[in-house]
PABAMI-967156 format. One record per residue (C-alpha): residue number from 1; residue in one letter; chain; x, y, z. Coordinates in steps of 0.001 Angstrom, whole numbers, plus 524288, in hexadecimal, padded with zeros to 5 digits. Each point is the difference from the previous one (the first is absolute). Layout:
N
node pos: NUM, code: A, unit: A, x: X, y: Y, z: Z
...
REM end
This chain:
270
node pos: 1, code: X, unit: A, x: C93C1, y: A5E1A, z: F503B
node pos: 2, code: X, unit: A, x: 7F711, y: 802EC, z: 80B78
node pos: 3, code: X, unit: A, x: 7F193, y: 801F4, z: 7FE7C
node pos: 4, code: X, unit: A, x: 7FAD9, y: 80D9F, z: 802B1
node pos: 5, code: X, unit: A, x: 7F3D7, y: 80383, z: 80779
node pos: 6, code: X, unit: A, x: 7F820, y: 80B45, z: 7FA31
node pos: 7, code: X, unit: A, x: 7F7AA, y: 8089E, z: 808B8
node pos: 8, code: X, unit: A, x: 7F40F, y: 80805, z: 7FBEE
node pos: 9, code: X, unit: A, x: 8092F, y: 80BB9, z: 8001E
node pos: 10, code: X, unit: A, x: 80919, y: 7F94B, z: 7F637
node pos: 11, code: X, unit: A, x: 80A64, y: 7FE4C, z: 80A56
node pos: 12, code: X, unit: A, x: 8087A, y: 7F407, z: 7FFBA
node pos: 13, code: X, unit: A, x: 80753, y: 7F7DD, z: 809E7
node pos: 14, code: X, unit: A, x: 80BDA, y: 7F8D2, z: 7FAF1
node pos: 15, code: X, unit: A, x: 806D0, y: 7F545, z: 80798
node pos: 16, code: X, unit: A, x: 80ED1, y: 7FE8E, z: 7FF5D
node pos: 17, code: X, unit: A, x: 801CA, y: 80614, z: 7F285
node pos: 18, code: X, unit: A, x: 7FA1A, y: 80AD5, z: 7F7EF
node pos: 19, code: X, unit: A, x: 7F740, y: 7FBE8, z: 7F4B8
node pos: 20, code: X, unit: A, x: 80887, y: 806D6, z: 7F5F7
node pos: 21, code: X, unit: A, x: 80B5E, y: 80915, z: 80271
node pos: 22, code: X, unit: A, x: 7FB60, y: 80B44, z: 7F794
node pos: 23, code: X, unit: A, x: 7F83C, y: 80AA8, z: 806B6
node pos: 24, code: X, unit: A, x: 7F830, y: 801F3, z: 7F36C
node pos: 25, code: X, unit: A, x: 7FA14, y: 7F27C, z: 80150
node pos: 26, code: X, unit: A, x: 7FC87, y: 80277, z: 80E31
node pos: 27, code: X, unit: A, x: 7F992, y: 80CFD, z: 7FCCF
node pos: 28, code: X, unit: A, x: 7F84D, y: 7F9AB, z: 7F505
node pos: 29, code: X, unit: A, x: 7FB30, y: 7F5B6, z: 80987
node pos: 30, code: X, unit: A, x: 7FC2B, y: 80A43, z: 80A07
node pos: 31, code: X, unit: A, x: 7F80A, y: 80777, z: 7F5E4
node pos: 32, code: X, unit: A, x: 7FA2B, y: 7F3D5, z: 7F9E6
node pos: 33, code: X, unit: A, x: 80516, y: 80259, z: 7F23A
node pos: 34, code: X, unit: A, x: 80974, y: 7F935, z: 7F6EB
node pos: 35, code: X, unit: A, x: 80DB0, y: 8057B, z: 7FF02
node pos: 36, code: X, unit: A, x: 7FE72, y: 803AD, z: 7F1A5
node pos: 37, code: X, unit: A, x: 7F3B8, y: 807CD, z: 8034A
node pos: 38, code: X, unit: A, x: 8063B, y: 8060E, z: 80BF5
node pos: 39, code: X, unit: A, x: 80A5E, y: 80653, z: 7F785
node pos: 40, code: X, unit: A, x: 7F57B, y: 80639, z: 7F776
node pos: 41, code: X, unit: A, x: 7F7F7, y: 805ED, z: 80AF8
node pos: 42, code: X, unit: A, x: 8095D, y: 802D5, z: 80B16
node pos: 43, code: X, unit: A, x: 80CEF, y: 806A7, z: 80245
node pos: 44, code: X, unit: A, x: 80824, y: 7FA29, z: 80AF4
node pos: 45, code: X, unit: A, x: 80A57, y: 80870, z: 8065B
node pos: 46, code: X, unit: A, x: 80CF4, y: 7FAFD, z: 804DD
node pos: 47, code: X, unit: A, x: 7FED1, y: 7FAF2, z: 80DC6
node pos: 48, code: X, unit: A, x: 80236, y: 80955, z: 80B15
node pos: 49, code: X, unit: A, x: 80B37, y: 7FD98, z: 80989
node pos: 50, code: X, unit: A, x: 7FD93, y: 7F37A, z: 80771
node pos: 51, code: X, unit: A, x: 7FC8B, y: 800BE, z: 80E49
node pos: 52, code: X, unit: A, x: 8010C, y: 7F572, z: 80A57
node pos: 53, code: X, unit: A, x: 7FB0D, y: 7FCEA, z: 80D8C
node pos: 54, code: X, unit: A, x: 8037C, y: 7F54E, z: 809A0
node pos: 55, code: X, unit: A, x: 7F415, y: 7F96F, z: 80600
node pos: 56, code: X, unit: A, x: 80422, y: 7FE86, z: 80E2A
node pos: 57, code: X, unit: A, x: 7F1F8, y: 7FFB8, z: 804F3
node pos: 58, code: X, unit: A, x: 7F32E, y: 7FD91, z: 7F8F6
node pos: 59, code: X, unit: A, x: 7FC69, y: 80E5F, z: 80180
node pos: 60, code: X, unit: A, x: 80AF7, y: 80335, z: 7F663
node pos: 61, code: X, unit: A, x: 7F7BA, y: 7F9E1, z: 7F540
node pos: 62, code: X, unit: A, x: 7F752, y: 80C0F, z: 80016
node pos: 63, code: X, unit: A, x: 80AE4, y: 808D4, z: 7FB33
node pos: 64, code: X, unit: A, x: 80465, y: 7F614, z: 7F5DE
node pos: 65, code: X, unit: A, x: 7F214, y: 7FEAE, z: 7FAC7
node pos: 66, code: X, unit: A, x: 7FE4B, y: 80EC7, z: 7FFE6
node pos: 67, code: X, unit: A, x: 80BD1, y: 800A4, z: 7F714
node pos: 68, code: X, unit: A, x: 7FC98, y: 7F497, z: 7F707
node pos: 69, code: X, unit: A, x: 7F360, y: 7F84D, z: 7FECA
node pos: 70, code: X, unit: A, x: 7FCD5, y: 7FCB8, z: 7F1C6
node pos: 71, code: X, unit: A, x: 807F2, y: 7F37D, z: 80008
node pos: 72, code: X, unit: A, x: 8069B, y: 7F816, z: 80AAB
node pos: 73, code: X, unit: A, x: 80A74, y: 7F596, z: 7FF1A
node pos: 74, code: X, unit: A, x: 8072F, y: 7F86A, z: 80A67
node pos: 75, code: X, unit: A, x: 80B4A, y: 7F692, z: 7FFED
node pos: 76, code: X, unit: A, x: 80A0B, y: 7F9D6, z: 808DD
node pos: 77, code: X, unit: A, x: 80CF7, y: 80712, z: 7FEEA
node pos: 78, code: X, unit: A, x: 80713, y: 7F86D, z: 80A8F
node pos: 79, code: X, unit: A, x: 80587, y: 7F27E, z: 80191
node pos: 80, code: X, unit: A, x: 7F712, y: 7F7C4, z: 8088A
node pos: 81, code: X, unit: A, x: 803FC, y: 7F46F, z: 80823
node pos: 82, code: X, unit: A, x: 7F7B1, y: 7F413, z: 7FCC9
node pos: 83, code: X, unit: A, x: 7F97D, y: 8000F, z: 80D5C
node pos: 84, code: X, unit: A, x: 7FAE4, y: 80DEF, z: 7FE77
node pos: 85, code: X, unit: A, x: 7FBE7, y: 7FFD6, z: 7F1C3
node pos: 86, code: X, unit: A, x: 7F270, y: 7FA55, z: 80237
node pos: 87, code: X, unit: A, x: 7FC29, y: 808F7, z: 80B52
node pos: 88, code: X, unit: A, x: 80572, y: 80BCC, z: 7F8C2
node pos: 89, code: X, unit: A, x: 7F84B, y: 7FC59, z: 7F3CD
node pos: 90, code: X, unit: A, x: 7F38D, y: 7FED2, z: 807FC
node pos: 91, code: X, unit: A, x: 8020E, y: 80D27, z: 80691
node pos: 92, code: X, unit: A, x: 80274, y: 806B6, z: 7F2FE
node pos: 93, code: X, unit: A, x: 7F412, y: 7F9D8, z: 7F9CE
node pos: 94, code: X, unit: A, x: 7F7B9, y: 804D0, z: 80B49
node pos: 95, code: X, unit: A, x: 8058A, y: 80DCB, z: 7FFAF
node pos: 96, code: X, unit: A, x: 7FE90, y: 801C3, z: 7F164
node pos: 97, code: X, unit: A, x: 7F393, y: 7F85E, z: 7FD26
node pos: 98, code: X, unit: A, x: 7F75F, y: 80C27, z: 800BF
node pos: 99, code: X, unit: A, x: 80966, y: 80B44, z: 7FD98
node pos: 100, code: X, unit: A, x: 7FB06, y: 80172, z: 7F200
node pos: 101, code: X, unit: A, x: 7F375, y: 805BC, z: 805AC
node pos: 102, code: X, unit: A, x: 806FD, y: 80AD0, z: 80791
node pos: 103, code: X, unit: A, x: 80178, y: 80E1A, z: 7FBDD
node pos: 104, code: X, unit: A, x: 8027B, y: 80D2E, z: 8065B
node pos: 105, code: X, unit: A, x: 7F507, y: 803F2, z: 8090E
node pos: 106, code: X, unit: A, x: 7F885, y: 7F331, z: 7FE8B
node pos: 107, code: X, unit: A, x: 7F6EB, y: 7FD3C, z: 80B6A
node pos: 108, code: X, unit: A, x: 8053B, y: 7F230, z: 8015B
node pos: 109, code: X, unit: A, x: 80E67, y: 803E8, z: 80039
node pos: 110, code: X, unit: A, x: 800D1, y: 80193, z: 80EBE
node pos: 111, code: X, unit: A, x: 7F97A, y: 7F2FB, z: 8029F
node pos: 112, code: X, unit: A, x: 808C6, y: 7F937, z: 7F60D
node pos: 113, code: X, unit: A, x: 80C25, y: 805C2, z: 80666
node pos: 114, code: X, unit: A, x: 7FB47, y: 7FB20, z: 80D25
node pos: 115, code: X, unit: A, x: 7FD63, y: 7F288, z: 7FA68
node pos: 116, code: X, unit: A, x: 80DF3, y: 7FE56, z: 7FAEF
node pos: 117, code: X, unit: A, x: 806F9, y: 8061B, z: 80BB8
node pos: 118, code: X, unit: A, x: 802FC, y: 7F315, z: 806B3
node pos: 119, code: X, unit: A, x: 8053D, y: 7FA1F, z: 7F36C
node pos: 120, code: X, unit: A, x: 80925, y: 80B83, z: 7FDAD
node pos: 121, code: X, unit: A, x: 804E6, y: 7FF10, z: 80E07
node pos: 122, code: X, unit: A, x: 80208, y: 7F163, z: 7FE80
node pos: 123, code: X, unit: A, x: 8083C, y: 801FE, z: 7F3D6
node pos: 124, code: X, unit: A, x: 807FD, y: 80A05, z: 8076F
node pos: 125, code: X, unit: A, x: 8020E, y: 7F67D, z: 80B4A
node pos: 126, code: X, unit: A, x: 80529, y: 7F638, z: 7F606
node pos: 127, code: X, unit: A, x: 809F4, y: 809F2, z: 7FB40
node pos: 128, code: X, unit: A, x: 7F8F4, y: 805B0, z: 7F42B
node pos: 129, code: X, unit: A, x: 7F98D, y: 80CB2, z: 7FBE9
node pos: 130, code: X, unit: A, x: 7F925, y: 80462, z: 7F3A1
node pos: 131, code: X, unit: A, x: 80722, y: 809E6, z: 7F79C
node pos: 132, code: X, unit: A, x: 7F6E6, y: 80763, z: 7F6EB
node pos: 133, code: X, unit: A, x: 80370, y: 8077D, z: 7F3A2
node pos: 134, code: X, unit: A, x: 7F5E6, y: 8091C, z: 7FA17
node pos: 135, code: X, unit: A, x: 8000E, y: 802D5, z: 7F163
node pos: 136, code: X, unit: A, x: 7F80F, y: 80B17, z: 7FA1E
node pos: 137, code: X, unit: A, x: 7FD98, y: 80497, z: 7F21D
node pos: 138, code: X, unit: A, x: 7F76D, y: 80AE5, z: 7FAB2
node pos: 139, code: X, unit: A, x: 7F5C6, y: 7FB9F, z: 7F622
node pos: 140, code: X, unit: A, x: 7FA5A, y: 80984, z: 7F60C
node pos: 141, code: X, unit: A, x: 7F528, y: 7FE8D, z: 7F5EE
node pos: 142, code: X, unit: A, x: 8048D, y: 8038F, z: 7F260
node pos: 143, code: X, unit: A, x: 7F8C9, y: 80B8D, z: 7FA3E
node pos: 144, code: X, unit: A, x: 7FBD6, y: 80246, z: 7F1DB
node pos: 145, code: X, unit: A, x: 80B47, y: 8091E, z: 7FCF4
node pos: 146, code: X, unit: A, x: 80E51, y: 7FC53, z: 7FE3E
node pos: 147, code: X, unit: A, x: 8065E, y: 7FE9B, z: 80D4A
node pos: 148, code: X, unit: A, x: 7F36A, y: 803BE, z: 80706
node pos: 149, code: X, unit: A, x: 7FD62, y: 7F8BB, z: 80C8E
node pos: 150, code: X, unit: A, x: 7F738, y: 8012E, z: 80BC7
node pos: 151, code: X, unit: A, x: 80349, y: 7FB08, z: 80DA1
node pos: 152, code: X, unit: A, x: 7F8B1, y: 7F39D, z: 80365
node pos: 153, code: X, unit: A, x: 805AC, y: 7FAB1, z: 80CA4
node pos: 154, code: X, unit: A, x: 80C2D, y: 7FA50, z: 805F5
node pos: 155, code: X, unit: A, x: 802C8, y: 7F198, z: 7FE68
node pos: 156, code: X, unit: A, x: 806DD, y: 7F9C3, z: 80B7E
node pos: 157, code: X, unit: A, x: 8057D, y: 7F2E5, z: 803FA
node pos: 158, code: X, unit: A, x: 804C8, y: 7FB86, z: 80D52
node pos: 159, code: X, unit: A, x: 80A33, y: 7F55F, z: 800F9
node pos: 160, code: X, unit: A, x: 800F6, y: 7F904, z: 80D25
node pos: 161, code: X, unit: A, x: 80C34, y: 7F7FB, z: 80284
node pos: 162, code: X, unit: A, x: 8026B, y: 7F71E, z: 80B8A
node pos: 163, code: X, unit: A, x: 80DDD, y: 80330, z: 80462
node pos: 164, code: X, unit: A, x: 80899, y: 7FCEA, z: 80BC4
node pos: 165, code: X, unit: A, x: 7FD16, y: 809A4, z: 80AC9
node pos: 166, code: X, unit: A, x: 80E2F, y: 80491, z: 80085
node pos: 167, code: X, unit: A, x: 80341, y: 7FB53, z: 7F25E
node pos: 168, code: X, unit: A, x: 809E7, y: 804A6, z: 7F622
node pos: 169, code: X, unit: A, x: 8013C, y: 7FD7F, z: 7F175
node pos: 170, code: X, unit: A, x: 807BB, y: 80301, z: 7F3DD
node pos: 171, code: X, unit: A, x: 7FDA9, y: 7FDB1, z: 7F1A1
node pos: 172, code: X, unit: A, x: 808B3, y: 7F5F3, z: 7F9AC
node pos: 173, code: X, unit: A, x: 80695, y: 7F396, z: 80455
node pos: 174, code: X, unit: A, x: 80BC8, y: 7FC54, z: 80821
node pos: 175, code: X, unit: A, x: 8096F, y: 809A6, z: 7F9B4
node pos: 176, code: X, unit: A, x: 7F63A, y: 80B16, z: 7FE99
node pos: 177, code: X, unit: A, x: 80508, y: 80DF4, z: 8000A
node pos: 178, code: X, unit: A, x: 7F269, y: 80541, z: 802E0
node pos: 179, code: X, unit: A, x: 7FE8B, y: 806C3, z: 80D35
node pos: 180, code: X, unit: A, x: 7FA92, y: 7F8D0, z: 80BAA
node pos: 181, code: X, unit: A, x: 7F32D, y: 80623, z: 8046E
node pos: 182, code: X, unit: A, x: 7F6AC, y: 7FE7B, z: 80B27
node pos: 183, code: X, unit: A, x: 7F194, y: 7FECF, z: 7FCDE
node pos: 184, code: X, unit: A, x: 7FFC1, y: 80E8D, z: 80244
node pos: 185, code: X, unit: A, x: 7F421, y: 80813, z: 7FC40
node pos: 186, code: X, unit: A, x: 8085F, y: 80C4B, z: 80100
node pos: 187, code: X, unit: A, x: 80A50, y: 7FBB7, z: 7F62C
node pos: 188, code: X, unit: A, x: 7FB8F, y: 802D9, z: 7F224
node pos: 189, code: X, unit: A, x: 80AC9, y: 7F7B1, z: 7FA20
node pos: 190, code: X, unit: A, x: 7FBA6, y: 7F458, z: 80828
node pos: 191, code: X, unit: A, x: 7F1D3, y: 80212, z: 7FBDB
node pos: 192, code: X, unit: A, x: 803AC, y: 80143, z: 7F1A1
node pos: 193, code: X, unit: A, x: 808AD, y: 7F3F0, z: 800D6
node pos: 194, code: X, unit: A, x: 7F51B, y: 7F7A6, z: 805A6
node pos: 195, code: X, unit: A, x: 7F66E, y: 804FC, z: 7F5BF
node pos: 196, code: X, unit: A, x: 809D9, y: 7FCBD, z: 7F560
node pos: 197, code: X, unit: A, x: 80186, y: 7F229, z: 8053E
node pos: 198, code: X, unit: A, x: 7F140, y: 7FE26, z: 7FF16
node pos: 199, code: X, unit: A, x: 7FFDA, y: 8032B, z: 7F18A
node pos: 200, code: X, unit: A, x: 80CDB, y: 7FA7D, z: 7FB0C
node pos: 201, code: X, unit: A, x: 806B8, y: 7F2D3, z: 800BA
node pos: 202, code: X, unit: A, x: 809FF, y: 803AD, z: 80A53
node pos: 203, code: X, unit: A, x: 80675, y: 7F7B5, z: 80A77
node pos: 204, code: X, unit: A, x: 7FD7C, y: 805D6, z: 80D71
node pos: 205, code: X, unit: A, x: 807FD, y: 7FCC9, z: 80C02
node pos: 206, code: X, unit: A, x: 7F7E6, y: 80144, z: 80C6A
node pos: 207, code: X, unit: A, x: 80503, y: 7FEC7, z: 80DEE
node pos: 208, code: X, unit: A, x: 7F99B, y: 7FF5C, z: 80D50
node pos: 209, code: X, unit: A, x: 8088C, y: 80B8C, z: 803F3
node pos: 210, code: X, unit: A, x: 80C31, y: 80736, z: 7FBD0
node pos: 211, code: X, unit: A, x: 807AF, y: 7F73B, z: 80943
node pos: 212, code: X, unit: A, x: 7FC1E, y: 7F442, z: 7F7CA
node pos: 213, code: X, unit: A, x: 80454, y: 8072D, z: 7F3BD
node pos: 214, code: X, unit: A, x: 80CD4, y: 8035F, z: 80693
node pos: 215, code: X, unit: A, x: 8021F, y: 7F1C0, z: 80365
node pos: 216, code: X, unit: A, x: 7FD7F, y: 7FBC3, z: 7F1FD
node pos: 217, code: X, unit: A, x: 80728, y: 80AD0, z: 7F8BE
node pos: 218, code: X, unit: A, x: 80935, y: 80697, z: 8099F
node pos: 219, code: X, unit: A, x: 8080D, y: 80AC4, z: 7F9E2
node pos: 220, code: X, unit: A, x: 7F987, y: 7FE2F, z: 7F2B5
node pos: 221, code: X, unit: A, x: 7F3DC, y: 80752, z: 8047A
node pos: 222, code: X, unit: A, x: 7FCE6, y: 80CED, z: 7F982
node pos: 223, code: X, unit: A, x: 7F847, y: 807AE, z: 80A29
node pos: 224, code: X, unit: A, x: 7F49E, y: 8090E, z: 7FD32
node pos: 225, code: X, unit: A, x: 80340, y: 80D00, z: 80652
node pos: 226, code: X, unit: A, x: 7F1B8, y: 8029A, z: 8034E
node pos: 227, code: X, unit: A, x: 7FCBE, y: 7F2B6, z: 805B7
node pos: 228, code: X, unit: A, x: 80D23, y: 7FE37, z: 806C2
node pos: 229, code: X, unit: A, x: 8060D, y: 80D6D, z: 80225
node pos: 230, code: X, unit: A, x: 80E48, y: 7FFBF, z: 803D0
node pos: 231, code: X, unit: A, x: 80310, y: 802A1, z: 80E4D
node pos: 232, code: X, unit: A, x: 80A95, y: 80896, z: 8057D
node pos: 233, code: X, unit: A, x: 80A5F, y: 7F5BC, z: 7FD3B
node pos: 234, code: X, unit: A, x: 7FA34, y: 7FB4E, z: 7F339
node pos: 235, code: X, unit: A, x: 7F860, y: 7F49F, z: 805E3
node pos: 236, code: X, unit: A, x: 7F34C, y: 7FC3A, z: 7F93B
node pos: 237, code: X, unit: A, x: 7FA09, y: 7F799, z: 80ABB
node pos: 238, code: X, unit: A, x: 7FFFD, y: 806DA, z: 80D17
node pos: 239, code: X, unit: A, x: 7FA70, y: 7FDD2, z: 80D6E
node pos: 240, code: X, unit: A, x: 7F313, y: 806BB, z: 7FCE1
node pos: 241, code: X, unit: A, x: 7FD89, y: 7F634, z: 7F527
node pos: 242, code: X, unit: A, x: 803F6, y: 7F493, z: 80892
node pos: 243, code: X, unit: A, x: 7F711, y: 8048B, z: 80AE6
node pos: 244, code: X, unit: A, x: 7F4F3, y: 8012D, z: 7F63A
node pos: 245, code: X, unit: A, x: 8013C, y: 7F283, z: 7F9FA
node pos: 246, code: X, unit: A, x: 802B7, y: 7F8D2, z: 80CC3
node pos: 247, code: X, unit: A, x: 7F75E, y: 807EA, z: 80949
node pos: 248, code: X, unit: A, x: 80B3D, y: 7FFB8, z: 809B3
node pos: 249, code: X, unit: A, x: 807B9, y: 80AD6, z: 80669
node pos: 250, code: X, unit: A, x: 80DD8, y: 80359, z: 7FC12
node pos: 251, code: X, unit: A, x: 804F0, y: 7FB61, z: 80D38
node pos: 252, code: X, unit: A, x: 7F989, y: 7F2CE, z: 7FE4A
node pos: 253, code: X, unit: A, x: 8052B, y: 7FEC7, z: 7F226
node pos: 254, code: X, unit: A, x: 80DE2, y: 802F8, z: 80427
node pos: 255, code: X, unit: A, x: 7FF23, y: 7F5A9, z: 80A9E
node pos: 256, code: X, unit: A, x: 7FA9D, y: 7F5E7, z: 7F6A5
node pos: 257, code: X, unit: A, x: 80A23, y: 802DC, z: 7F595
node pos: 258, code: X, unit: A, x: 80AF6, y: 7FE37, z: 809B1
node pos: 259, code: X, unit: A, x: 7F9F4, y: 7F312, z: 8041E
node pos: 260, code: X, unit: A, x: 8009F, y: 7FA9F, z: 7F234
node pos: 261, code: X, unit: A, x: 80D7B, y: 805BF, z: 7FD53
node pos: 262, code: X, unit: A, x: 7FBD5, y: 8080B, z: 7F43D
node pos: 263, code: X, unit: A, x: 80AD5, y: 80A1D, z: 800AA
node pos: 264, code: X, unit: A, x: 801A7, y: 8006F, z: 7F14C
node pos: 265, code: X, unit: A, x: 7F191, y: 8025E, z: 7FDBC
node pos: 266, code: X, unit: A, x: 7FF4B, y: 809DC, z: 80B12
node pos: 267, code: X, unit: A, x: 80B25, y: 807C6, z: 7FA01
node pos: 268, code: X, unit: A, x: 7F846, y: 80189, z: 7F374
node pos: 269, code: X, unit: A, x: 7F3BA, y: 80443, z: 80724
node pos: 270, code: X, unit: A, x: 80507, y: 80958, z: 80A52
REM end
């Protein structure tokens, strides 16, 4: 279990795992009370719909922190080659060492964002981005009368996951029937699936791209209609996606595919 760092604002940074999967325990920690006392004094609403944001540039942290700032966690959600694990670990430690002190409108937020900009860009150049999920719950103080409660404040937590820049994932193992998703902050099912994997013992298959998933699973893939909408002929991976993940033009891709004699693959992508 990782050690947690507590800030003067009762925020907490957690490395690689959460310090307890139940939101009640996290809220109790944030308010500095024991769980049994929390239940007597506070009423905790069901969480609001999860939101997500991909951190392409350090400036994107501002929006993520505006949405969630009471607790922060980060973990690696991607397979790392041995030669990149150490530099990636160092970059993550640097980025997240002081995030516990950040909140919406803080005077130091801009300078902190500037200080981590190079590290975020370096992760991106290595093929990774940070995918953030924001959790929010309403907290009320229990009143003297039955069912009486008064609004106190929102409790929020931001999860930051290191993911492949063009990555894809599904819940379950080799024969999973769960849909294949991108790390897509506009797909609610993808967001909910990732959140579920953070709180339950679930096998997660992650891939550098949908092409890698296609190579491993072929026709067994169940596609998410939001992350991989079907094209005019039913194709799930089209030229727009290939141009995005390779940063090459369609003309160049066609030439390269013909060079490596990938007619079968090309037929499935066109």
